[in-house]
SETILUM-689072 format. One record per residue (C-alpha): residue in one letter; residue number from 0; z, x, y. Coordinates in steps of 0.1 Angstrom, whole numbers, plus 2048, in hexadecimal, padded with zeros to 3 digits. Layout:
! SETILUM-689072
> residuo	num	w	u	v
> A	NUM	Z	X	Y $
...
***
This chain:
! SETILUM-689072
> residuo	num	w	u	v
> X	0	39F	750	723 $
> X	1	3A1	773	730 $
> X	2	383	782	71E $
> X	3	363	781	733 $
> X	4	33F	78C	731 $
> X	5	341	796	756 $
> X	6	35D	79C	76F $
> X	7	353	79F	793 $
> X	8	36D	7AF	7AA $
> X	9	369	7A0	7CC $
> X	10	360	77C	7D7 $
> X	11	34B	786	7F5 $
> X	12	325	783	7FA $
> X	13	31A	79C	7E0 $
> X	14	334	792	7C7 $
> X	15	32E	76D	7C8 $
> X	16	308	773	7C7 $
> X	17	30C	789	7A8 $
> X	18	323	770	797 $
> X	19	30B	753	79D $
> X	20	2ED	767	78F $
> X	21	301	772	770 $
> X	22	30F	74F	76B $
> X	23	2EC	73F	76D $
> X	24	2E1	755	750 $
> X	25	2FD	748	73A $
> X	26	317	764	73E $
> X	27	33C	75C	73F $
> X	28	345	768	762 $
> X	29	366	76D	774 $
> X	30	368	776	799 $
> X	31	38A	783	7A4 $
> X	32	393	786	7C9 $
> X	33	3B3	796	7D7 $
> X	34	3B3	780	7F6 $
> X	35	3BF	75C	7F6 $
> X	36	39C	74E	7F9 $
> X	37	378	75A	7F3 $
> X	38	35E	764	80D $
> X	39	375	76D	82B $
> X	40	35B	784	83A $
> X	41	340	76A	835 $
> X	42	355	751	849 $
> X	43	35A	768	867 $
> X	44	337	776	867 $
> X	45	31E	76F	883 $
> X	46	339	761	89A $
> X	47	341	747	880 $
> X	48	31C	73E	87A $
> X	49	313	758	860 $
> X	50	2F4	76C	867 $
> X	51	2EA	769	842 $
> X	52	2C9	77C	842 $
> X	53	2AC	788	858 $
> X	54	288	77E	858 $
> X	55	27D	7A3	85A $
> X	56	28F	7B5	83E $
> X	57	281	7D8	838 $
> X	58	28F	7F7	827 $
> X	59	290	808	84A $
> X	60	2AB	7F0	854 $
> X	61	2C4	801	83C $
> X	62	2D6	823	83D $
> X	63	2DD	836	81D $
> X	64	2DD	85A	810 $
> X	65	2C0	84D	7FA $
> X	66	2AB	837	810 $
> X	67	296	82C	7F2 $
> X	68	2B3	81D	7DF $
> X	69	2B4	7FB	7EF $
> X	70	28E	7F4	7EB $
> X	71	28F	7E7	7C7 $
> X	72	2AA	7CD	7CC $
> X	73	29E	7C2	7EE $
> X	74	27A	7BD	7E1 $
> X	75	286	7A8	7C3 $
> X	76	29D	791	7D6 $
> X	77	290	78C	7F9 $
> X	78	29B	77B	819 $
> X	79	283	75E	80F $
> X	80	296	759	7EE $
> X	81	2B7	755	800 $
> X	82	2A7	73F	81B $
> X	83	29A	729	7FF $
> X	84	2BE	726	7F1 $
> X	85	2CB	71D	813 $
> X	86	2B0	702	817 $
> X	87	2B9	6F4	7F4 $
> X	88	2DC	6ED	801 $
> X	89	2CE	6DD	821 $
> X	90	2E0	6F6	837 $
> X	91	2D1	6F6	85A $
> X	92	2C9	718	869 $
> X	93	2B7	728	886 $
> X	94	2A9	74A	891 $
> X	95	2BE	758	8AD $
> X	96	2AD	779	8B7 $
> X	97	299	794	8A5 $
> X	98	296	780	885 $
> X	99	2BB	77A	881 $
> X	100	2C2	759	86F $
> X	101	2E3	746	876 $
> X	102	2F1	726	869 $
> X	103	2EE	709	881 $
> X	104	311	6FE	879 $
> X	105	329	717	86A $
> X	106	32D	734	852 $
> X	107	341	71D	83B $
> X	108	320	70D	831 $
> X	109	314	72D	821 $
> X	110	335	733	80F $
> X	111	335	70F	803 $
> X	112	311	714	7F6 $
> X	113	31B	733	7E3 $
> X	114	33A	723	7D4 $
> X	115	326	704	7CA $
> X	116	30C	71A	7B9 $
> X	117	328	72E	7A7 $
> X	118	338	70E	79B $
> X	119	317	701	78D $
> X	120	312	723	77C $
> X	121	333	720	76B $
> X	122	343	73C	77E $
> X	123	36A	73E	77F $
> X	124	37A	74A	79F $
> X	125	39D	757	7A1 $
> X	126	3AC	760	7C3 $
> X	127	3CC	773	7CB $
> X	128	3C4	789	7AE $
> X	129	3C9	7AE	7B4 $
> X	130	3BD	7C8	79C $
> X	131	3D7	7E2	794 $
> X	132	3C4	7F6	77A $
> X	133	3A3	7F8	769 $
> X	134	39E	808	746 $
> X	135	380	80B	730 $
> X	136	37E	80C	70A $
> X	137	35D	7FB	6FF $
> X	138	365	7E0	719 $
> X	139	377	7DF	73A $
> X	140	39C	7D6	73B $
> X	141	3AA	7CC	75C $
> X	142	3CF	7CB	762 $
> X	143	3D6	7B3	77F $
> X	144	3F3	7A0	78F $
> X	145	3E5	781	77D $
> X	146	3E5	791	75B $
> X	147	3CE	7A7	746 $
> X	148	3A9	79E	742 $
> X	149	38B	7AE	731 $
> X	150	365	7AE	736 $
> X	151	346	7BE	728 $
> X	152	339	7C4	74C $
> X	153	34C	7CC	76B $
> X	154	33C	7C6	78E $
> X	155	34C	7D7	7AC $
> X	156	346	7C1	7CB $
> X	157	365	7CA	7DD $
> X	158	354	7D3	7FE $
> X	159	35E	7F0	815 $
> X	160	379	7F9	82D $
> X	161	36D	7E4	84A $
> X	162	384	7C9	858 $
> X	163	3A3	7CF	843 $
> X	164	3B2	7AE	84F $
> X	165	397	79C	83B $
> X	166	39C	7B1	81C $
> X	167	38A	7D1	822 $
> X	168	398	7ED	80C $
> X	169	38F	80D	7F9 $
> X	170	394	7FD	7D7 $
> X	171	36F	7FF	7CD $
> X	172	36C	823	7D8 $
> X	173	38B	82D	7C4 $
> X	174	37D	81B	7A5 $
> X	175	35B	82C	7A9 $
> X	176	36C	84E	7AA $
> X	177	381	845	78C $
> X	178	361	842	778 $
> X	179	351	862	785 $
> X	180	33E	856	7A3 $
> X	181	33B	86A	7C4 $
> X	182	33F	85A	7E6 $
> X	183	329	85F	805 $
> X	184	342	864	821 $
> X	185	34F	844	830 $
> X	186	34F	83A	854 $
> X	187	351	819	868 $
> X	188	32F	80C	872 $
> X	189	322	7EF	888 $
> X	190	340	7F6	89E $
> X	191	347	7F8	8C4 $
> X	192	34B	819	8D6 $
> X	193	36B	824	8E7 $
> X	194	36F	83C	904 $
> X	195	38B	852	911 $
> X	196	37B	860	930 $
> X	197	374	850	952 $
> X	198	35B	838	942 $
> X	199	378	825	932 $
> X	200	385	81A	954 $
> X	201	362	810	95E $
> X	202	35D	7FC	93E $
> X	203	37F	7EB	943 $
> X	204	374	7DF	966 $
> X	205	352	7D3	958 $
> X	206	362	7C3	939 $
> X	207	34C	7A5	92F $
> X	208	32D	7B0	941 $
> X	209	30E	7B1	92A $
> X	210	2EC	7C0	930 $
> X	211	2CC	7C6	91C $
> X	212	2C9	7EC	916 $
> X	213	2BB	806	900 $
> X	214	2D5	81D	8F0 $
> X	215	2CC	83E	8DF $
> X	216	2DE	856	8C8 $
> X	217	2CA	873	8BD $
> X	218	2A8	866	8B2 $
> X	219	2B3	842	8AC $
> X	220	2B3	827	8C7 $
> X	221	2B9	802	8C9 $
> X	222	2AF	7E9	8E4 $
> X	223	2C7	7CC	8E6 $
> X	224	2E4	7C1	8FC $
> X	225	302	7D7	903 $
> X	226	324	7C9	90C $
> X	227	33E	7DB	921 $
> X	228	362	7D6	913 $
> X	229	385	7E1	91D $
> X	230	382	7FC	902 $
> X	231	35E	807	909 $
> X	232	33D	7FA	8FD $
> X	233	333	7DF	8E4 $
> X	234	316	7C7	8DF $
> X	235	2F9	7C7	8C6 $
> X	236	2E8	7E7	8D2 $
> X	237	309	7FB	8D1 $
> X	238	313	7EE	8AF $
> X	239	2F0	7F8	8A2 $
> X	240	2F1	81B	8AF $
> X	241	315	821	8A3 $
> X	242	307	825	880 $
> X	243	2F3	843	88C $
> X	244	30C	852	8A4 $
> X	245	323	86E	89A $
> X	246	343	87B	8AB $
> X	247	33E	892	8C8 $
> X	248	31A	885	8CE $
> X	249	30F	875	8EF $
> X	250	2FA	855	8F1 $
> X	251	2E1	84D	90B $
> X	252	2DF	82A	91A $
> X	253	2C0	81E	92C $
> X	254	2CC	801	942 $
> X	255	2A8	7F7	94B $
> X	256	295	7FC	92B $
> X	257	277	7E8	937 $
> X	258	275	7F9	95A $
> X	259	26E	81B	967 $
> X	260	28B	81C	97F $
> X	261	27C	837	996 $
> X	262	25B	823	99A $
> X	263	270	804	9A1 $
> X	264	285	815	9BC $
> X	265	267	826	9CC $
> X	266	255	804	9CD $
> X	267	274	7F3	9DC $
> X	268	277	80E	9F6 $
> X	269	255	806	A02 $
> X	270	258	7E0	A00 $
> X	271	27C	7DC	A0B $
> X	272	284	7FC	A20 $
> X	273	2A3	7EC	A30 $
> X	274	2B2	7E0	A0F $
> X	275	2D0	7F1	A00 $
> X	276	2CE	801	9DE $
> X	277	2E8	7E8	9CF $
> X	278	2D3	7CB	9DB $
> X	279	2B2	7D5	9CA $
> X	280	2C3	7E1	9AA $
> X	281	2D6	7C0	9A8 $
> X	282	2B4	7AF	9A3 $
> X	283	2B3	7C0	980 $
> X	284	2D8	7C6	977 $
> X	285	2F9	7B3	97A $
> X	286	306	7B8	99D $
> X	287	329	7C1	98F $
> X	288	319	7DD	97B $
> X	289	304	7E9	999 $
> X	290	323	7EC	9AF $
> X	291	334	802	994 $
> X	292	315	818	992 $
> X	293	315	81A	9B8 $
> X	294	338	827	9B8 $
> X	295	32E	841	99E $
> X	296	30C	84D	9AA $
> X	297	305	845	9CF $
> X	298	325	839	9E0 $
> X	299	320	851	9FE $
> X	300	2FD	842	A04 $
> X	301	307	81E	9FB $
> X	302	303	80F	A1E $
> X	303	2E2	821	A26 $
> X	304	2C2	80E	A21 $
> X	305	2A8	819	A08 $
> X	306	292	827	A24 $
> X	307	2AD	841	A2C $
> X	308	2B4	84C	A08 $
> X	309	2A3	86D	9FE $
> X	310	28B	86C	9E1 $
> X	311	2A1	885	9CF $
> X	312	2BD	86C	9CE $
> X	313	2A7	850	9C1 $
> X	314	29B	867	9A5 $
> X	315	2BF	870	99C $
> X	316	2CA	84C	99B $
> X	317	2AB	840	988 $
> X	318	2B0	85B	96E $
> X	319	2D4	850	968 $
> X	320	2CB	82B	966 $
> X	321	2AF	832	94D $
> X	322	2C4	84C	93A $
> X	323	2EA	848	940 $
> X	324	2FB	863	92A $
> X	325	31C	857	91B $
> X	326	333	868	902 $
> X	327	348	850	8ED $
> X	328	369	85E	8E2 $
> X	329	367	84A	8C2 $
> X	330	363	826	8B5 $
> X	331	37B	809	8B0 $
> X	332	37C	813	88B $
> X	333	37E	7FD	86C $
> X	334	393	7E3	87E $
> X	335	374	7D5	88E $
> X	336	357	7E6	87B $
> X	337	340	7CD	86B $
> X	338	338	7E4	84E $
> X	339	341	806	83E $
> X	340	326	821	83F $
> X	341	324	837	820 $
> X	342	333	82D	7FF $
> X	343	32B	832	7DA $
> X	344	310	84C	7D7 $
> X	345	2F0	83A	7CB $
> X	346	2E3	858	7B8 $
> X	347	2F8	84D	79A $
> X	348	2F0	828	79D $
> X	349	2D1	816	790 $
> X	350	2BD	808	7AD $
> X	351	2AF	7ED	797 $
> X	352	2D0	7E0	787 $
> X	353	2EC	7EF	79C $
> X	354	2FB	7FC	77C $
> X	355	30E	81D	77B $
> X	356	2FB	839	76A $
> X	357	31C	849	762 $
> X	358	32E	82B	753 $
> X	359	31D	810	73E $
> X	360	324	7EC	74A $
> X	361	331	7F6	76C $
> X	362	31E	7E9	78A $
> X	363	321	7ED	7B0 $
> X	364	314	7D4	7C9 $
> X	365	314	7CE	7EE $
> X	366	327	7E2	808 $
> X	367	339	7F9	7EF $
> X	368	318	80B	7E9 $
> X	369	30A	825	801 $
> X	370	2F2	80B	810 $
> X	371	2F8	7FE	833 $
> X	372	2E2	7E6	846 $
> X	373	2DB	7E3	86B $
> X	374	2EC	7C6	87E $
> X	375	2D9	7A5	87B $
> X	376	2DE	797	858 $
> X	377	2D3	7B6	845 $
> X	378	2F4	7BD	834 $
> X	379	2F6	79A	827 $
> X	380	2D2	79D	819 $
> X	381	2DD	7BD	807 $
> X	382	2FB	7AB	7F9 $
> X	383	2E5	78F	7EC $
> X	384	2CB	7A6	7DE $
> X	385	2E2	7BF	7CE $
> X	386	2F8	7A3	7C0 $
> X	387	2D9	793	7AF $
> X	388	2CD	7B4	7A2 $
> X	389	2EE	7BA	790 $
> X	390	2F3	796	786 $
> X	391	2D2	795	773 $
> X	392	2DE	7AF	75B $
> X	393	304	7B1	75C $
***
């Protein structure tokens, strides 16, 4: 049978959730996936443990040209609803930091849960199925490498451009434009920074060193760990701020976000007048990092005790440690980006049903839409919530 009530393009988080919901309401549902197996991004997420949602989901955790768009779906299918589903399948999980929930075992548990729910809902899954053409004449006709198929409703859950090795593509965006939708400009998000100046050499020497820091771009800042890499900077704080950073913009890194560095150095100068700067700063920062900063900012004074260092030098060093100005040359791009920022403009999509307002029976869910969550399980929660919203009516 190649005639369906609903065809879902994409067997990722949003697509499977939509198919499950539609199947549970008695619809004949087919999910088609171009890859050789479903849920590849689910399997690799969270370091293989799938950060499947967050305890503290709020609309402020999402970026969109229309910040109100995500509210309806998120309020109707919450993190607690998904946690209940996880518990139903006896999947162990734990909070890591900042409300982030991870599987105790592995991401495959979440994928197995979704596939089990889909099977129970009567959903059919077809992999290695590539869509070559989509036409509409009262119903949707898909021309694929596995033959022609038709459906009353078509759900686009094909994701974005991120991680092309796991199936990221522009298919959903091209299909949206085919039916008259506009796109908000696309860019990689939740992605490490790269550098082309002298900082690149420093970051190469510090590769693997991690430190808690506050990183700021414009008016937005995040306080989490940063990680020096052989290409530049990564770590949760960097991935978060990358969604707000724009080319040519500097970022400010506070290496001691909980400490007024000038007060600390002034105090140490009184308490340990014979100590070296590197000695006292190594109480708060990794010594390897301190030695690199020494070479940058006070090498000529490196062997002088604090008592002999002028207050002006302490002020200058403290100012840099609490506000190190860095200018990324770019990011690592879609190759390592966790998500794609931008997407199908939500002004022509129903926030309640995810249905196109330009084309009846056409739905967009998950990453293909111009809704991008912060790091920490928010993009998965958007996938679950938008998938359910569409599945209830498709």
